[in-house]
C-alpha positions in Angstrom: 125.1 78.8 20.5 127.1 77.6 23.4 123.8 77.1 25.3 122.7 74.6 22.7 125.9 72.6 23.0 125.7 72.6 26.8 122.1 71.4 26.6 123.1 68.7 24.1 126.0 67.6 26.3 123.8 67.3 29.4 121.2 65.3 27.5 123.9 62.9 26.3 125.2 62.5 29.8 121.6 61.7 31.0 121.2 59.1 28.2 124.4 57.4 29.3 123.2 57.0 32.8 119.8 55.6 31.8 118.7 54.9 28.2 115.3 56.2 27.3 112.9 53.5 26.1 110.2 54.8 23.8 106.6 53.5 24.2 107.0 52.1 27.6 103.9 52.5 29.7 105.7 51.9 33.0 109.2 53.2 34.0 111.9 50.6 33.3 114.9 50.3 35.6 118.3 50.9 34.0 119.9 47.8 35.5 119.5 44.7 33.3 119.7 41.2 34.8 120.8 38.3 32.8 120.5 34.5 33.0 123.3 32.2 31.8 122.4 28.6 31.1 122.9 25.7 28.6 119.8 25.1 26.5 118.5 21.6 26.4 118.6 19.6 23.2 115.7 19.7 20.8 113.0 17.1 21.4 113.0 16.4 17.7 116.4 14.7 17.9 117.3 11.4 19.6 121.1 11.8 19.5 123.1 12.9 22.5 124.2 16.5 22.4 128.0 16.7 22.5 128.5 20.5 22.4 125.9 22.9 23.6 126.8 26.6 23.8 126.1 28.6 26.9 123.3 31.2 26.3 122.9 34.6 28.0 119.3 35.9 28.0 118.0 39.1 29.6 115.3 39.0 32.2 112.2 41.2 31.8 112.7 44.5 33.7 109.0 45.4 33.9 105.7 43.6 33.8 104.1 42.9 30.4 101.4 45.2 29.3 98.1 44.3 27.5 97.5 46.5 24.6 93.9 47.8 24.9 92.8 47.7 21.3 93.8 44.2 20.2 94.6 42.6 23.5 98.2 41.8 22.6 100.7 41.3 25.3 103.7 43.5 25.0 106.0 46.1 26.5 108.8 48.4 25.8 111.6 46.2 27.0 113.4 45.0 23.9 116.2 43.3 25.7 114.0 40.2 26.4 114.4 39.4 22.7 118.2 39.3 22.8 119.9 35.9 23.1 123.7 35.6 23.1 125.6 32.3 22.7 129.0 31.7 24.1 131.4 28.8 23.8 132.0 28.5 27.5 130.5 29.7 30.8 133.7 31.8 31.5 133.2 33.8 28.3 129.5 34.5 29.2 130.5 35.6 32.7 133.3 37.8 31.4 130.8 39.5 29.0 128.3 40.0 31.7 130.9 41.5 34.1 132.3 43.8 31.4 128.8 45.1 30.6 128.0 45.6 34.3 125.1 43.1 34.3 123.7 41.3 37.2 123.7 37.6 36.2 122.6 34.2 37.5 124.2 31.0 36.3 122.0 27.9 36.0 123.9 24.6 35.8 122.6 21.4 34.2 120.7 19.0 36.5 122.5 15.9 37.5 122.0 13.1 35.0 119.9 10.2 36.2 121.2 6.7 35.6 119.5 5.1 32.7 117.9 1.7 33.2 119.3 -1.3 31.5 117.1 -2.1 28.5 118.2 -5.7 28.2 117.0 -6.7 31.7 113.6 -8.3 31.3 112.5 -7.7 34.9 113.1 -4.0 34.9 115.8 -4.0 37.5 119.1 -2.2 36.9 122.3 -4.0 35.9 123.9 -3.1 39.2 122.0 -5.8 41.1 124.4 -8.0 43.0 122.1 -10.9 43.7 120.9 -12.8 40.5 117.2 -13.3 40.1 115.9 -16.8 40.4 114.0 -17.8 37.4 111.2 -20.2 38.0 109.8 -22.3 35.2 106.1 -22.6 34.9 104.7 -26.0 34.1 102.3 -26.0 31.2 99.2 -28.2 31.7 98.4 -30.3 28.8 94.8 -31.0 27.9 
C-alpha cells in the first residue's frame, strides 16, 4: 500500500516540474513565454481610444501540426488561446514574474503628427513662411 502512495507522490512531483500535455505530437517545453502589449483600437471605430488595457498572450511553444485526415492546423499547446487583460503594464509584469514566465514588453509606436486638414495646399500648419497665392486671370471669350 505504501508503494502505491510513493508512486503517486513521485508522479505528482514529476507533474509539478513539467505538465503533461495530451495529444501533442512533438515534445513541448515546460517554460512558457509571454508577450505583453496594448492592442490597437478596432478599425470599425473612428473615435480615439482613451483607455486600452494591457494584454498578456502566450507564445506558441511548438510548431503547428497539420492533421493528416482533414488538413486542419493544430497542436497540443492550449496556452496560445489564453489572453489576459491588465489595467497597467506593472500589473502584467508582476503577474508574469510571479508565474515565472519569460516575457517581452511591446510598447506603442510613436504617434505621427497628423496633417492639418484645413490647409488647402497639403502642407502642415507648422510652416513659418506663408504661401504666396497667385490669382489666375480668366480669359473672356
